[in-house]
C-alpha positions as CSV (number, residue, x, y, z in Angstrom):
1,M,-28.3,-32.3,-42.8
2,I,-30.0,-35.3,-42.2
3,P,-33.9,-34.4,-41.7
4,V,-35.4,-35.7,-38.2
5,A,-37.5,-38.1,-39.8
6,N,-34.8,-39.9,-41.3
7,L,-32.7,-39.6,-37.9
8,Y,-35.7,-41.3,-36.2
9,M,-35.6,-44.2,-38.8
10,M,-32.0,-44.8,-38.6
11,L,-32.5,-44.9,-34.6
12,A,-35.1,-47.4,-34.8
13,Y,-33.2,-49.7,-37.1
14,A,-30.0,-49.1,-35.0
15,W,-31.7,-50.1,-31.7
16,N,-33.6,-52.7,-33.7
17,R,-37.0,-51.5,-32.6
18,L,-38.6,-50.6,-35.9
19,D,-41.9,-52.6,-35.1
20,Q,-42.3,-50.2,-31.9
21,A,-41.2,-47.0,-33.5
22,S,-43.9,-47.6,-35.8
23,V,-46.3,-45.9,-33.2
24,V,-45.0,-42.5,-34.5
25,D,-46.4,-41.7,-37.8
26,V,-42.8,-40.5,-39.4
27,A,-44.5,-38.8,-42.2
28,A,-46.5,-36.6,-39.8
29,L,-43.2,-35.5,-38.1
30,H,-42.8,-31.7,-38.2
31,Q,-40.1,-31.4,-35.3
32,Q,-37.2,-29.4,-36.6
33,N,-34.4,-30.5,-34.2
34,L,-33.2,-34.2,-32.3
35,P,-34.5,-32.7,-28.7
36,S,-38.3,-32.1,-30.1
37,L,-38.2,-35.4,-32.0
38,L,-37.2,-37.6,-28.9
39,A,-39.7,-35.5,-26.7
40,H,-42.5,-36.4,-29.2
41,V,-41.6,-40.0,-29.4
42,L,-41.6,-40.3,-25.7
43,V,-44.7,-38.1,-25.4
44,T,-46.8,-40.2,-28.0
45,G,-45.3,-43.5,-26.6
46,V,-46.4,-42.6,-23.0
47,S,-49.5,-41.6,-23.9
48,H,-50.2,-45.1,-25.3
49,L,-49.1,-46.4,-22.5
50,T,-51.4,-44.7,-19.9
51,K,-54.1,-45.9,-22.2
52,R,-53.2,-49.7,-22.5
53,G,-52.1,-49.6,-18.7
54,L,-49.0,-49.1,-17.1
55,H,-46.8,-52.3,-16.5
56,K,-47.2,-53.3,-12.9
57,Q,-45.7,-55.8,-10.6
58,Y,-46.0,-57.1,-7.1
59,R,-43.6,-55.7,-4.4
60,E,-43.0,-56.1,-0.7
61,L,-44.4,-53.4,1.2
62,V,-43.3,-52.9,5.0
63,E,-45.1,-50.3,6.7
64,E,-45.9,-49.7,10.8
65,S,-49.7,-49.6,10.8
66,G,-52.2,-49.6,13.5
67,T,-54.2,-52.0,11.3
68,L,-53.2,-55.9,11.2
69,R,-52.6,-56.3,7.1
70,G,-50.7,-58.9,5.6
71,R,-48.0,-60.6,7.6
72,V,-46.9,-59.3,11.0
73,D,-43.4,-58.9,11.4
74,T,-43.2,-59.9,15.0
75,A,-39.5,-59.6,15.7
76,A,-39.6,-56.0,14.2
77,S,-42.8,-55.1,16.1
78,V,-41.4,-56.2,19.8
79,K,-38.1,-54.4,18.9
80,R,-39.7,-51.2,18.5
81,A,-42.1,-52.0,21.3
82,L,-45.2,-51.4,19.1
83,F,-47.6,-53.9,20.5
84,Q,-47.7,-51.8,23.7
85,R,-49.3,-48.9,21.5
86,A,-51.7,-51.5,19.7
87,R,-49.1,-51.0,16.4
88,A,-47.5,-53.6,14.6
89,V,-45.0,-53.9,11.4
90,C,-46.7,-55.4,8.7
91,Q,-45.5,-56.9,5.4
92,Q,-47.9,-57.3,2.4
93,D,-47.4,-57.7,-1.3
94,D,-48.2,-54.6,-3.3
95,Y,-49.2,-54.9,-7.1
96,S,-48.1,-51.6,-8.1
97,A,-46.9,-49.5,-11.1
98,D,-44.3,-48.0,-9.0
99,V,-41.3,-50.1,-10.6
100,I,-38.2,-49.1,-12.3
101,H,-39.5,-48.9,-15.9
102,N,-42.2,-46.2,-15.3
103,Q,-39.7,-44.5,-12.6
104,I,-37.2,-43.8,-15.7
105,V,-40.1,-42.7,-17.9
106,K,-41.3,-40.2,-15.5
107,A,-38.0,-39.1,-14.5
108,T,-37.2,-38.1,-18.4
109,L,-40.4,-36.4,-18.9
110,H,-39.6,-34.4,-15.8
111,R,-36.2,-33.4,-17.6
112,L,-37.9,-32.6,-20.6
113,V,-39.7,-30.4,-19.0
114,K,-36.9,-28.3,-18.3
115,C,-35.1,-28.7,-21.7
116,S,-34.5,-25.4,-23.2
117,D,-34.0,-27.1,-26.9
118,V,-37.5,-29.0,-27.0
119,A,-40.6,-27.0,-28.5
120,P,-42.8,-25.7,-26.1
121,P,-45.9,-27.3,-26.8
122,L,-44.2,-30.5,-26.1
123,C,-42.6,-29.6,-22.8
124,R,-46.3,-28.9,-21.6
125,E,-47.4,-32.1,-22.7
126,A,-44.5,-34.0,-21.1
127,G,-45.7,-31.9,-17.9
128,R,-49.3,-33.4,-18.0
129,L,-48.1,-37.0,-18.6
130,V,-46.0,-36.8,-15.4
131,Q,-49.5,-35.6,-13.5
132,R,-51.0,-38.7,-14.8
133,L,-48.0,-40.8,-13.0
134,P,-48.9,-39.9,-9.7
135,G,-48.0,-43.5,-8.1
136,V,-44.8,-43.5,-9.9
137,S,-41.8,-42.5,-7.6
138,D,-39.7,-39.7,-8.4
139,I,-35.8,-41.0,-9.2
140,D,-32.8,-39.4,-10.2
141,L,-31.8,-40.7,-13.6
142,T,-28.6,-42.8,-13.6
143,A,-26.6,-45.2,-15.6
144,R,-27.3,-47.9,-12.6
145,A,-31.1,-47.1,-13.2
146,F,-31.1,-48.2,-16.8
147,R,-29.0,-51.1,-16.4
148,G,-31.7,-52.3,-13.7
149,A,-34.9,-52.1,-16.3
150,V,-34.8,-55.2,-17.7
151,V,-36.8,-55.7,-20.7
152,H,-38.7,-59.2,-20.9
153,R,-41.8,-60.6,-22.5
154,H,-43.9,-58.8,-20.0
155,T,-42.2,-55.4,-20.1
156,A,-41.3,-55.6,-24.0
157,V,-43.5,-52.8,-25.0
158,Y,-41.2,-50.6,-23.0
159,A,-37.8,-51.3,-25.1
160,F,-37.9,-48.6,-27.7
161,L,-39.3,-45.8,-25.1
162,L,-36.2,-46.9,-22.5
163,D,-33.8,-46.6,-25.6
164,V,-35.2,-42.8,-26.4
165,C,-35.0,-42.2,-22.7
166,Q,-31.4,-43.5,-22.5
167,M,-30.6,-41.2,-25.4
168,I,-32.2,-38.5,-23.8
169,Y,-30.1,-38.8,-20.8
170,N,-26.9,-39.5,-22.5
171,E,-27.2,-36.3,-24.6
172,T,-28.5,-33.5,-22.1
173,L,-26.5,-31.6,-19.9
174,P,-27.4,-29.6,-16.9
175,S,-27.7,-25.9,-17.9
176,E,-26.3,-23.5,-15.2
177,E,-28.1,-20.5,-16.8
178,S,-31.6,-21.7,-16.6
179,G,-31.5,-24.3,-14.0
180,G,-32.5,-27.1,-16.6
181,F,-31.0,-29.2,-19.1
182,C,-29.7,-28.4,-22.7
183,F,-29.1,-31.0,-25.5
184,R,-25.6,-31.8,-26.9
185,D,-25.8,-32.1,-30.6
186,F,-24.7,-35.6,-31.1
187,T,-25.1,-35.4,-35.0
188,R,-21.9,-33.5,-34.9
189,D,-20.0,-36.1,-33.0
190,E,-18.5,-38.2,-36.0
191,K,-17.7,-41.1,-33.8
192,K,-21.3,-41.1,-32.5
193,M,-23.0,-41.0,-36.1
194,W,-20.3,-43.6,-37.3
195,R,-21.7,-45.9,-34.6
196,L,-25.0,-45.2,-35.4
197,F,-24.6,-45.6,-39.2
198,Q,-22.8,-48.7,-39.0
199,D,-25.7,-50.3,-36.4
200,F,-28.4,-49.0,-38.4
201,V,-26.8,-50.2,-42.0
202,L,-26.1,-53.6,-40.3
203,N,-30.0,-54.2,-39.0
204,F,-31.5,-52.3,-41.9
205,Y,-30.0,-55.4,-44.1
206,R,-30.8,-57.9,-41.3
207,K,-34.4,-56.8,-41.7
208,E,-34.6,-55.9,-45.4
209,L,-32.9,-58.4,-47.3
210,S,-34.4,-61.9,-47.8
211,G,-32.2,-65.0,-48.8
212,F,-29.0,-63.2,-46.8
213,S,-27.7,-64.1,-43.5
214,V,-26.5,-60.7,-42.2
215,N,-24.0,-60.1,-39.2
216,A,-20.9,-58.8,-37.8
217,S,-18.3,-61.6,-38.5
218,H,-14.5,-62.0,-37.7
219,V,-11.9,-62.5,-40.7
220,N,-9.4,-64.7,-39.9
221,W,-5.6,-64.1,-41.2
222,N,-4.7,-66.4,-43.8
223,I,-1.4,-67.7,-41.6
224,E,0.4,-71.1,-41.2
225,P,-1.8,-73.2,-38.8
226,N,-0.2,-73.0,-35.5
227,A,2.3,-70.1,-36.5
228,A,4.2,-68.6,-33.6
229,D,2.8,-65.5,-32.0
230,G,-0.2,-65.5,-34.5
231,H,-2.2,-64.2,-31.5
232,L,-0.4,-61.0,-31.6
233,L,-2.1,-60.1,-35.2
234,P,-5.1,-57.6,-34.7
235,S,-8.3,-58.8,-34.8
236,M,-10.5,-58.1,-37.9
237,R,-14.1,-57.5,-37.6
238,T,-16.4,-56.5,-40.4
239,D,-18.9,-53.9,-39.7
240,V,-21.2,-56.1,-42.2
241,S,-21.2,-59.7,-43.6
242,L,-23.8,-60.6,-46.1
243,K,-24.1,-64.2,-46.9
244,S,-26.2,-65.8,-49.3
245,T,-25.6,-69.3,-51.2
246,S,-24.2,-67.5,-54.1
247,R,-22.7,-64.0,-53.0
248,H,-20.2,-63.1,-49.9
249,I,-20.3,-59.6,-49.3
250,I,-17.9,-57.4,-46.9
251,L,-19.3,-53.9,-46.3
252,D,-17.6,-51.5,-44.4
253,T,-18.9,-48.3,-43.2
254,K,-17.4,-45.0,-42.7
255,Y,-18.8,-42.0,-41.4
256,T,-16.9,-38.9,-42.9
257,A,-17.0,-35.8,-45.2
258,K,-13.6,-36.4,-46.4
259,I,-14.0,-39.8,-48.6
260,F,-11.2,-38.3,-50.8
261,Q,-7.7,-37.6,-49.8
262,R,-5.2,-35.0,-52.0
263,H,-1.5,-35.2,-52.5
264,Y,0.0,-32.6,-54.7
265,Q,-3.4,-31.8,-56.4
266,K,-4.1,-35.0,-57.0
267,K,-7.5,-36.7,-55.8
268,S,-7.6,-40.1,-54.7
269,F,-9.9,-42.5,-52.5
270,R,-8.8,-42.4,-48.7
271,S,-6.1,-45.1,-48.8
272,E,-6.3,-46.5,-45.2
273,H,-10.1,-47.2,-45.8
274,L,-9.4,-48.9,-48.9
275,Y,-6.7,-50.6,-47.9
276,Q,-8.5,-52.0,-45.0
277,L,-11.5,-53.5,-46.9
278,L,-8.9,-55.1,-49.6
279,T,-7.1,-57.0,-46.4
280,Y,-10.5,-57.8,-45.3
281,V,-11.5,-59.3,-48.6
282,Q,-8.1,-60.8,-49.5
283,Q,-8.2,-62.6,-46.3
284,Q,-11.5,-64.0,-46.6
285,A,-11.0,-65.0,-50.0
286,A,-8.3,-67.9,-48.8
287,Y,-10.7,-69.4,-46.4
288,N,-13.8,-69.2,-48.6
289,A,-12.0,-71.0,-51.5
290,A,-11.1,-73.9,-49.2
291,Q,-14.3,-74.2,-47.8
292,S,-16.0,-74.0,-51.4
293,M,-17.9,-71.0,-50.5
294,P,-18.3,-68.1,-53.0
295,A,-15.6,-65.6,-53.4
296,P,-16.0,-62.7,-51.1
297,E,-16.7,-58.8,-52.7
298,G,-16.2,-55.8,-50.9
299,I,-18.1,-52.2,-50.3
300,L,-16.9,-49.1,-49.0
301,L,-20.2,-47.1,-47.9
302,Y,-20.2,-43.4,-47.1
303,P,-23.2,-41.1,-46.1
304,L,-23.1,-38.3,-49.2
305,A,-21.4,-35.3,-47.9
306,A,-19.3,-33.0,-50.1
307,E,-18.8,-35.3,-53.1
308,A,-20.6,-38.3,-54.0
309,A,-18.8,-41.5,-55.2
310,E,-20.1,-44.2,-57.4
311,T,-17.1,-46.5,-58.6
312,R,-16.4,-50.4,-58.9
313,Y,-13.0,-51.8,-59.0
314,V,-11.7,-55.3,-59.9
315,I,-8.4,-55.6,-57.8
316,S,-6.5,-58.7,-57.9
317,G,-9.7,-60.6,-59.0
318,H,-11.7,-58.9,-56.1
319,P,-14.4,-56.9,-56.7
320,L,-14.8,-53.7,-54.6
321,S,-17.0,-51.1,-54.8
322,I,-17.1,-47.5,-53.3
323,A,-20.4,-45.9,-52.8
324,T,-22.5,-43.0,-51.0
325,V,-25.9,-43.1,-49.8
326,D,-27.7,-39.6,-49.5
327,L,-29.2,-39.7,-46.0
328,G,-30.9,-36.4,-46.8
329,Q,-33.2,-37.8,-49.4
330,P,-36.9,-38.7,-48.7
331,W,-36.7,-42.1,-46.5
332,P,-38.0,-44.5,-49.5
333,Q,-35.2,-42.8,-51.7
334,V,-32.7,-44.0,-48.9
335,R,-34.1,-47.4,-48.4
336,Q,-34.3,-47.9,-52.1
337,R,-30.6,-46.9,-52.6
338,L,-29.4,-49.4,-49.9
339,I,-31.4,-52.1,-51.4
340,S,-29.9,-51.7,-54.6
341,L,-26.3,-51.5,-53.6
342,I,-26.8,-55.2,-53.0
343,L,-29.6,-56.4,-55.2
344,G,-28.7,-54.2,-58.3
345,E,-27.6,-50.9,-59.1
346,E,-30.1,-48.1,-60.4
347,T,-27.4,-46.9,-62.6
348,A,-24.1,-49.0,-64.2
349,M,-20.9,-48.1,-62.5
350,P,-17.5,-47.9,-64.3
351,V,-15.4,-51.0,-63.9
352,Y,-11.4,-50.2,-63.2
353,T,-9.0,-53.7,-63.3
354,A,-5.9,-53.4,-61.4
């Protein structure tokens, strides 16, 4: 079971929003489930927004009026025969907070008010914040609305909140019984958690390790130049590649409770995971040697589930490690564990040569 405070940190790293996420004091989080955590983050963030001032921008306001304001649309006014009634269609630039970013925030707060999984005090606070956005239009949350909420330097403060809003949108379903919404438990979805774990580890090392360039990179097959049908080979893309002047680490993340396989009562590491990582390292080794780059080493990283692993092999001259990280520990220990995997192990691992 991953504590909600650790889930919050994983999301902050995965979305690359660590600086904005610091608005919420993780140590003070007492929410026992993810819906209440997300509600707490959104309520806290929107409270900060309303104090500093909502983002506003100019928009064209067109209305029929008996008072001349802005520019008169003569053609539209004549077409409607408004001049005879001392009225006109007027156009003016309105500096308003009624923009898509605020509309999404307001619509998400509305949704939280109706969520049965959110703690009642947070539902009430979300409702109070809705009342502090009277000039913002009500909209239906859609994927299209999120695509329209472009984040730039003037709206950068919304980046993390919009990520939270989108997660709430993605993980809530209408509840036929109550007429409100309920949350799906995405932590039980292995594919979603695998992607979160992968993005978290990638951005964690980008943020926390100096002296390394960190990215997800392609590995080229070591085949003859201009080989026929070479394009039919499957692409190889690492989850995380860490490069320094002296090291090249290929790290592959897996999110599964089963890190061992059993055959006739014999326990062994998952063959498909080990073969995949070994292939990456072997193919990368040929390229690195030709470019006078450090020989690659591989790490298979799992979250700690049923069993822990802490093993290092040298296979055909290639160092390969298999390790777990306990995401249920206090966050400082999770952080230290991930750093020690790269910069130095807390305890010596047995080394087996094959």
